[in-house]
N, C-alpha and C positions, 0 to 999 in steps of 0.2 A: 681484656676487654672486649675483643670480637669485632664485627663487622655490622653495620646496620641490615645486611641480609639474614643475618644470623636471628633478626627479630620478625622474619617472614611469617613463622607459624602464629606468634603472637597478633601482628597486624590482621592475619585472615580470622583469628578469632573473634576480635573487637569488630572487624568490619565485614564479616559474612553476612551476605545478602543485603548491603547497604550501597549506597550511591558512590560512584567514582569521585565525587568531592570529599566524603568522609574518608573513603578510602587515602585518600592523597593527604588529607589532613592528619592521618594517623601516621604516615611515612614522613610528614615533616616532622611530628610530635618525635620519632625516633632520633632523625637528624639533629633535632634542636637539644635532644637528650644528649646526645654525645657530646655536644658543645658546652652544655651547661653542667655537665656532671662535675661533683667535687668530691673526688674519694676522702678528703678530710673530714666527712659529714658523718661517715661509718655507715652510709646506705650502700647496699649491693648496688652495682651498676643495673644489673636485670631487672630488679625491683623497681630501680629509678626509671628506667626505661618502661617498665610496664604501667607506673601510675601515670606516666606523662600521656602514654598513649591510650590507657583508659578514658582519662579527664580530657584528652582533645577530643575524643569521640564523643563522649558526653556532653562537652560543651556546644559540639556543632549541633549534636541533636537538640540542644535546648535553643539554640540560634533559629534552627529550621523552624522549630516548634513556634517560637516567639515571632517569627516572619508570616508563618500562617496564621496564628492570632491576629497578627496586623492586618493581613490582606482579608480576613473574613470579616474583621470589623469595619474595615475600608467597604467592601461590597455590602454590608447591611447597613450604612448609612447611606451609602449612594442610592440602596433601593427604599429606603425611610420605614425600615421595618422595626416594630415597637420592640422587638428582641433580636439580639445578634445570635449566632451561634454559639458564641462562646459564653453569653447567659443562658443556654440551655443546656452547656455541658456540666457536669459534675465538676465543682472546684475542692480544693484542699486536698489535692494529691502530691505525694511526693515523688518528683521527677527522678532525681536518681533511685527511689525503690524501683518506678516503672522500667528504667532503662535496664537496670540489674536483672528484672525479671525477663525482660527480652532476651538478653544476653542468655539467661538461662534456660528460656526455651527454646531458644536456637540452637544451644548445644545439645539439649534433650533430642529434637526434631531430627537433628544431624544425626545422633547416636541411634536412633529408631530406624532411620532408613540405611543402616550400616548393617542390620539385621537381615539373617536370610528371609526370602520371603513369606515362608508359611510361619515362621516364629514371629516375624513383624505382623502378619495379620493377626495371629491368634492374641499378641498383645494389644494390639488397635483394639478390637472388637473387643475382649473381655475386659480390659482395665480402663481404656480411655472411653471407648462406646458404652460400656456397661452391659454388654451382650452376653447371656448365658452361654453355658461352654457348648450345650445341645445347640443353641442358634448357630453359634459360631462352627461348631463340626459340620453341621447341614451344610453351610456354604462352601468348605472346603470339603466335602464329601468324606470325612474321617470318624473316630467315634470320640466322644465327650472326652475319655481319656486321653485321646491323643492330644486333643487341645489342651488339657491340663499340662501335659508333659511339655509340649512346644512354648506354651506360656511360661511356664517356670524356666524353662531352659533361655527363652528371649530374654526374662527378666534377669538372671543370672548372667547373661552375656552382657546386657546393659549396663548393669552393676559394674562388671569388671571394666568396660570402655569409660564410663563414667569416672570412675577411680583412675584410670589411667590418665584421663584428661586432665584431673586437678592435681596429680601427681606431677606430670610434666609441667602444669601451670605453677606448681611450687618452684621449679628452677628458676622462674623468671621472678620470684619474688625473695629468693634469696634465702 
């Protein structure tokens, strides 16, 4: 079964760039999972821990969002405004999809930051910012062909990094 510390990479993954409260909640979920795990259910232990951590972080984010909404409602009612900020915000969004999107964005950002400098610049400017290879080449002082090569090598490296992340994540899901 292992120890709680074996799940440090999992906790880091789901709490990267989050508050200490959320990180503490994730560790609490790991500890609770070790107490609540029932091997007779046929669920792999690592998968059980992963789901407990993921949903405890998700629930904590939802709880903080509700508190924020409540505070905004109170502020707007104190100020006697006709519309609160919540009335102005678009509704009907799926919170779990938004949280999942945040996790994916953070994983991609972390992977991009691990690229070598010139590859990172080439990928960000040509793919993310939609600059031409010529514009990007001018900023780096190289040829457009070099940018093409840097971008392709950077994207290939990103693909490998993300595949490794997801393959290592599969070890937690069983």
